[in-house]
MITORMI-305586 format. One record per residue (C-alpha): residue number from 1; residue in three letters; x, y, z. Coordinates in pm, 1 decimal, m for minus. Layout:
BEGIN
    i   aa      east     north        up
  NUM  ALA         X         Y         Z
...
//
This chain:
BEGIN
    i   aa      east     north        up
    1  UNK   m2700.8   m5553.0   m5018.4
    2  UNK   m2783.0   m5211.1   m4872.5
    3  UNK   m2548.9   m4976.7   m4689.9
    4  UNK   m2764.7   m5010.2   m4378.2
    5  UNK   m2689.5   m5382.3   m4370.8
    6  UNK   m2315.2   m5319.4   m4381.3
    7  UNK   m2241.9   m5027.5   m4149.0
    8  UNK   m1903.8   m4882.0   m4056.1
    9  UNK   m1606.2   m5116.7   m4040.0
   10  UNK   m1247.9   m5077.5   m3921.7
   11  UNK   m1022.9   m5269.6   m4159.9
   12  UNK    m655.7   m5353.0   m4117.0
   13  UNK    m440.6   m5481.9   m4402.1
   14  UNK     m72.8   m5566.3   m4429.8
   15  UNK      65.9   m5380.0   m4731.7
   16  UNK     411.5   m5262.8   m4838.3
   17  UNK     559.8   m5391.8   m4513.2
   18  UNK     326.7   m5201.5   m4278.1
   19  UNK     m12.2   m5252.4   m4111.4
   20  UNK    m258.0   m5001.0   m4256.2
   21  UNK    m593.4   m4899.0   m4112.0
   22  UNK    m897.9   m4795.3   m4312.2
   23  UNK   m1254.7   m4705.0   m4221.7
   24  UNK   m1502.7   m4859.9   m4465.1
   25  UNK   m1862.5   m4759.2   m4524.5
   26  UNK   m2123.7   m4863.2   m4776.4
   27  UNK   m2190.4   m5182.0   m4966.3
   28  UNK   m1916.7   m5396.7   m5120.0
   29  UNK   m1982.5   m5413.7   m5491.4
   30  UNK   m2074.3   m5046.3   m5519.4
   31  UNK   m1829.7   m4813.0   m5699.2
   32  UNK   m1526.3   m4753.7   m5476.2
   33  UNK   m1418.9   m4414.9   m5339.2
   34  UNK   m1084.7   m4396.9   m5156.7
   35  UNK   m1037.4   m4089.3   m4934.1
   36  UNK    m688.5   m3975.2   m4830.4
   37  UNK    m625.2   m3712.3   m4563.1
   38  UNK    m370.5   m3434.9   m4525.1
   39  UNK     m27.9   m3410.0   m4362.6
   40  UNK    m132.4   m3414.5   m3997.0
   41  UNK    m476.4   m3568.0   m4042.6
   42  UNK    m625.4   m3915.5   m4018.6
   43  UNK    m914.3   m4115.6   m4159.2
   44  UNK   m1184.9   m3976.3   m3928.9
   45  UNK   m1141.9   m3636.0   m4094.7
   46  UNK   m1382.5   m3768.6   m4357.9
   47  UNK   m1647.1   m3919.6   m4127.5
   48  UNK   m1931.4   m3685.9   m4220.0
   49  UNK   m1885.3   m3678.2   m4596.7
   50  UNK   m1794.3   m4048.3   m4612.0
   51  UNK   m2118.3   m4137.7   m4433.7
   52  UNK   m2313.9   m3938.8   m4691.3
   53  UNK   m2132.3   m4084.2   m4992.4
   54  UNK   m2177.8   m4437.5   m4855.6
   55  UNK   m2541.1   m4426.5   m4967.1
   56  UNK   m2415.5   m4480.3   m5324.0
   57  UNK   m2050.6   m4584.4   m5295.4
   58  UNK   m1822.4   m4825.3   m5113.4
   59  UNK   m1615.3   m4564.7   m4930.3
   60  UNK   m1276.5   m4621.8   m4771.5
   61  UNK   m1091.5   m4361.0   m4563.8
   62  UNK    m724.3   m4445.7   m4526.5
   63  UNK    m493.4   m4369.2   m4235.1
   64  UNK    m169.6   m4287.1   m4417.9
   65  UNK     134.0   m4456.6   m4264.6
   66  UNK     238.8   m4304.7   m3932.8
   67  UNK    m105.0   m4154.3   m3865.4
   68  UNK    m421.2   m4265.5   m3688.7
   69  UNK    m427.2   m4640.0   m3636.7
   70  UNK    m180.7   m4723.6   m3914.6
   71  UNK     164.4   m4848.8   m3824.4
   72  UNK     460.4   m4612.5   m3802.3
   73  UNK     725.5   m4662.4   m4067.8
   74  UNK    1098.6   m4584.3   m4085.7
   75  UNK    1161.5   m4221.4   m3981.7
   76  UNK    1298.3   m4129.5   m4324.0
   77  UNK    1012.9   m4295.1   m4513.8
   78  UNK     740.3   m4033.5   m4489.3
   79  UNK     724.3   m3906.0   m4846.2
   80  UNK     495.3   m3914.9   m5148.7
   81  UNK     662.8   m4199.7   m5338.3
   82  UNK     621.1   m4428.9   m5036.6
   83  UNK     263.4   m4314.9   m4984.7
   84  UNK     185.9   m4397.0   m5349.0
   85  UNK     342.1   m4742.1   m5309.6
   86  UNK     139.7   m4791.3   m4990.3
   87  UNK    m184.1   m4697.6   m5166.2
   88  UNK    m123.2   m4943.1   m5448.3
   89  UNK     m36.3   m5218.2   m5199.9
   90  UNK    m347.4   m5141.2   m4992.6
   91  UNK    m560.9   m5151.6   m5306.4
   92  UNK    m420.5   m5490.9   m5392.9
   93  UNK    m466.5   m5622.3   m5039.6
   94  UNK    m831.3   m5516.1   m5046.4
   95  UNK    m885.2   m5676.0   m5386.8
   96  UNK   m1010.9   m5353.4   m5543.9
   97  UNK   m1005.0   m5320.6   m5921.9
   98  UNK   m1074.0   m4951.9   m5978.6
   99  UNK   m1144.0   m4659.2   m5749.5
  100  UNK   m1212.3   m4288.2   m5740.0
  101  UNK    m961.0   m4094.1   m5530.6
  102  UNK   m1049.3   m3802.3   m5303.2
  103  UNK    m741.0   m3641.0   m5151.8
  104  UNK    m718.7   m3343.1   m4919.6
  105  UNK    m393.5   m3144.5   m4926.0
  106  UNK    m118.1   m3408.8   m4893.0
  107  UNK    m379.1   m3668.9   m4984.9
  108  UNK    m433.5   m3479.4   m5308.8
  109  UNK     m60.2   m3492.2   m5376.3
  110  UNK     m74.6   m3869.1   m5327.7
  111  UNK    m366.8   m3894.3   m5570.1
  112  UNK    m190.4   m3667.5   m5820.2
  113  UNK     114.0   m3898.3   m5820.7
  114  UNK     m76.6   m4227.0   m5801.0
  115  UNK    m312.2   m4163.9   m6093.1
  116  UNK     m50.2   m4130.7   m6369.4
  117  UNK     143.6   m4432.3   m6239.9
  118  UNK    m163.0   m4657.4   m6220.9
  119  UNK    m408.0   m4507.7   m6472.5
  120  UNK    m599.7   m4831.8   m6511.7
  121  UNK    m689.4   m4822.1   m6141.0
  122  UNK    m832.2   m4468.1   m6116.4
  123  UNK   m1178.4   m4373.7   m6239.3
  124  UNK   m1178.5   m4012.9   m6116.1
  125  UNK    m971.8   m3792.0   m5885.2
  126  UNK   m1062.0   m3505.3   m5653.9
  127  UNK    m779.3   m3273.8   m5547.1
  128  UNK    m898.9   m3082.9   m5242.5
  129  UNK    m718.3   m2749.2   m5215.0
  130  UNK    m385.6   m2860.7   m5354.1
  131  UNK    m204.1   m2850.2   m5685.0
  132  UNK     136.7   m2881.3   m5850.4
  133  UNK     248.0   m2552.1   m5693.4
  134  UNK     192.7   m2450.2   m5332.0
  135  UNK     183.4   m2091.8   m5211.4
  136  UNK     501.4   m2042.1   m5001.4
  137  UNK     315.0   m1840.2   m4737.5
  138  UNK      65.6   m2115.0   m4674.6
  139  UNK     338.1   m2377.8   m4671.9
  140  UNK     531.5   m2179.0   m4411.3
  141  UNK     219.8   m2158.2   m4194.6
  142  UNK     168.8   m2535.2   m4205.1
  143  UNK     536.2   m2609.7   m4137.1
  144  UNK     518.7   m2377.1   m3836.5
  145  UNK     219.4   m2533.7   m3663.6
  146  UNK     304.8   m2892.3   m3755.5
  147  UNK     673.9   m2866.0   m3668.4
  148  UNK     625.6   m2676.2   m3343.7
  149  UNK     324.3   m2854.0   m3197.2
  150  UNK     336.9   m2939.9   m2823.9
  151  UNK     442.0   m3295.7   m2745.9
  152  UNK     155.5   m3348.1   m2499.4
  153  UNK    m161.0   m3190.0   m2358.8
  154  UNK    m297.3   m3202.0   m2005.9
  155  UNK    m657.3   m3253.5   m2114.6
  156  UNK    m883.9   m3245.9   m2418.2
  157  UNK    m962.4   m2877.2   m2359.9
  158  UNK    m597.5   m2803.2   m2433.2
  159  UNK    m612.6   m3016.1   m2749.4
  160  UNK    m919.9   m2829.9   m2871.3
  161  UNK    m753.3   m2495.7   m2793.3
  162  UNK    m453.1   m2597.5   m3006.0
  163  UNK    m678.4   m2683.8   m3299.3
  164  UNK    m877.4   m2363.2   m3273.2
  165  UNK    m555.8   m2160.1   m3270.8
  166  UNK    m385.8   m2343.5   m3559.0
  167  UNK    m660.9   m2485.1   m3781.9
  168  UNK    m876.1   m2174.5   m3801.0
  169  UNK    m917.2   m2167.8   m4182.1
  170  UNK   m1047.8   m2525.5   m4171.8
  171  UNK   m1263.8   m2541.7   m3860.1
  172  UNK   m1354.5   m2184.6   m3766.1
  173  UNK   m1715.4   m2236.3   m3877.3
  174  UNK   m1764.0   m2547.1   m3663.5
  175  UNK   m1935.6   m2534.1   m3322.4
  176  UNK   m1728.3   m2628.5   m3016.9
  177  UNK   m1850.6   m2987.8   m2997.5
  178  UNK   m1760.5   m3051.0   m3360.9
  179  UNK   m1413.5   m2903.2   m3311.3
  180  UNK   m1367.4   m3143.7   m3018.2
  181  UNK   m1484.4   m3432.2   m3238.0
  182  UNK   m1242.9   m3323.8   m3512.1
  183  UNK    m953.4   m3304.8   m3265.7
  184  UNK   m1002.9   m3614.7   m3053.8
  185  UNK    m909.7   m3866.6   m3321.6
  186  UNK    m562.3   m3717.4   m3350.7
  187  UNK    m455.4   m3791.3   m2992.1
  188  UNK    m453.2   m4075.5   m2742.0
  189  UNK    m420.7   m4085.8   m2364.9
  190  UNK     m75.8   m4202.9   m2259.2
  191  UNK      12.1   m4422.7   m1961.2
  192  UNK      99.9   m4107.3   m1768.8
  193  UNK    m248.6   m3964.2   m1820.5
  194  UNK    m165.1   m3689.1   m2070.7
  195  UNK    m281.3   m3669.2   m2430.8
  196  UNK     m14.1   m3733.6   m2694.1
  197  UNK     m26.3   m3737.4   m3071.5
  198  UNK    m105.3   m4056.2   m3258.1
  199  UNK     110.8   m3929.7   m3542.7
  200  UNK     473.7   m4042.4   m3557.2
  201  UNK     689.4   m3751.1   m3427.4
  202  UNK     932.7   m3814.5   m3714.8
  203  UNK     675.7   m3669.2   m3956.0
  204  UNK     710.1   m3331.6   m3786.6
  205  UNK    1087.9   m3317.7   m3806.8
  206  UNK    1200.7   m3494.8   m4124.6
  207  UNK    1329.6   m3288.5   m4416.3
  208  UNK    1097.1   m3273.6   m4718.2
  209  UNK    1158.9   m3534.4   m4989.1
  210  UNK    1055.6   m3441.1   m5341.4
  211  UNK     851.9   m3695.2   m5541.8
  212  UNK    1034.3   m3875.8   m5819.7
  213  UNK     800.5   m3712.4   m6074.8
  214  UNK     799.6   m3332.9   m6106.4
  215  UNK     464.6   m3196.3   m5979.1
  216  UNK     340.0   m3045.7   m6306.9
  217  UNK     448.7   m3357.5   m6496.4
  218  UNK     250.8   m3571.5   m6251.4
  219  UNK     m55.9   m3352.1   m6286.0
  220  UNK     m40.7   m3344.4   m6665.8
  221  UNK      m3.2   m3722.2   m6658.7
  222  UNK    m345.7   m3770.9   m6500.9
  223  UNK    m568.6   m3934.2   m6762.9
  224  UNK    m886.3   m3956.0   m6555.5
  225  UNK   m1142.3   m3677.2   m6500.2
  226  UNK   m1020.8   m3439.7   m6227.7
  227  UNK   m1213.5   m3214.1   m5991.1
  228  UNK   m1016.2   m2937.0   m5821.7
  229  UNK   m1178.9   m2797.1   m5508.8
  230  UNK   m1035.6   m2467.8   m5386.4
  231  UNK   m1111.5   m2291.3   m5061.9
  232  UNK   m1200.0   m1935.2   m5154.4
  233  UNK    m962.0   m1804.4   m4886.6
  234  UNK    m693.5   m2069.4   m4940.1
  235  UNK    m332.1   m1975.5   m4876.3
  236  UNK    m213.5   m2304.0   m5030.9
  237  UNK    m378.5   m2319.9   m5373.5
  238  UNK    m390.1   m1982.2   m5544.9
  239  UNK    m657.5   m1884.7   m5793.5
  240  UNK    m389.7   m1849.5   m6061.0
  241  UNK    m252.5   m2202.9   m6014.1
  242  UNK    m604.9   m2347.2   m6001.0
  243  UNK    m679.7   m2177.2   m6333.2
  244  UNK    m363.2   m2316.9   m6486.6
  245  UNK    m461.5   m2664.1   m6370.0
  246  UNK    m795.6   m2644.8   m6550.0
  247  UNK    m616.5   m2537.8   m6868.9
  248  UNK    m344.3   m2804.4   m6841.5
  249  UNK    m546.2   m3124.4   m6890.7
  250  UNK    m845.8   m3215.9   m7100.6
  251  UNK   m1102.1   m3311.3   m6834.7
  252  UNK   m1049.5   m3088.7   m6532.1
  253  UNK   m1309.9   m2878.6   m6358.4
  254  UNK   m1275.0   m2627.8   m6076.2
  255  UNK   m1516.0   m2550.4   m5792.6
  256  UNK   m1438.3   m2278.1   m5540.3
  257  UNK   m1581.8   m2304.4   m5189.6
  258  UNK   m1646.2   m1945.4   m5073.9
  259  UNK   m1534.5   m1820.4   m4734.2
  260  UNK   m1321.7   m2128.4   m4661.1
  261  UNK    m945.1   m2147.4   m4619.6
  262  UNK    m719.8   m2450.8   m4640.1
  263  UNK    m878.8   m2691.7   m4671.2
  264  UNK   m1252.3   m2746.1   m4725.1
  265  UNK   m1387.6   m3016.8   m4493.2
  266  UNK   m1600.1   m3142.9   m4784.8
  267  UNK   m1916.2   m3094.0   m4579.4
  268  UNK   m1980.4   m2742.5   m4712.0
  269  UNK   m2287.6   m2732.2   m4940.9
  270  UNK   m2071.0   m2636.2   m5238.4
  271  UNK   m1829.0   m2922.4   m5169.7
  272  UNK   m2105.9   m3179.0   m5126.0
  273  UNK   m2279.6   m3072.0   m5445.7
  274  UNK   m1953.5   m3079.1   m5642.8
  275  UNK   m1852.7   m3421.3   m5511.8
  276  UNK   m2191.5   m3580.6   m5572.1
  277  UNK   m2213.6   m3438.4   m5922.7
  278  UNK   m1855.7   m3529.9   m6016.6
  279  UNK   m1851.5   m3880.5   m5871.4
  280  UNK   m2188.9   m3959.7   m6021.8
  281  UNK   m2112.1   m3828.6   m6368.5
//
């Protein structure tokens, strides 16, 4: 079976009490890559790189609970331990045996906590611009724009303006039409004609919940090969912490994506080369 025969599929599975949405590409039977987005993202964030990887892999991009087309959960349930339980339940519902994980930001935190709990399920893990310690300045920036986002927008131009003003380190190199494509999957048109977020508002307001495993313990517990991608201008993953990560476990490599902040879109030439080399090793 070739990837051309399969195409792009929207998949919905019931797992851990919620309806989860994934976008699948590539041929069933090929090695599996599961892609997990960041805090305020959704599965379409990975469209470009997932389409490329689908030539060799069976690629899934997951909408984490409360985002995209996945069901909203209890307002106090948006935390890493639940996301890890969701991922394992989704894996089981899909009938997957083993998978490589590619996680951006929060998605990397999910991967970092999933891998040591289910080592037999993970072949490799990519942590995209995230680690066991987060730079407080970058965290404050994210909390500010996520927690104080407008509730609604009059038109898509206003949505694009919001993204250009708040996601600069991630999308500043993209042309206008690609910024609009990046933004449009995060909103929907309401009955009153305005654009509102698809993401559960509770995610923006709930107090942080620490994972049950301390971050460095989780990272050191990863037994699979690990690739750390770092945006060269990242205010989330410092060069020092990235260096400590490489030294902390036996099979960990670091690739820095120059001129990019938090977080690489994974379409940069350096990101593509690193992913293809690492996943194919």
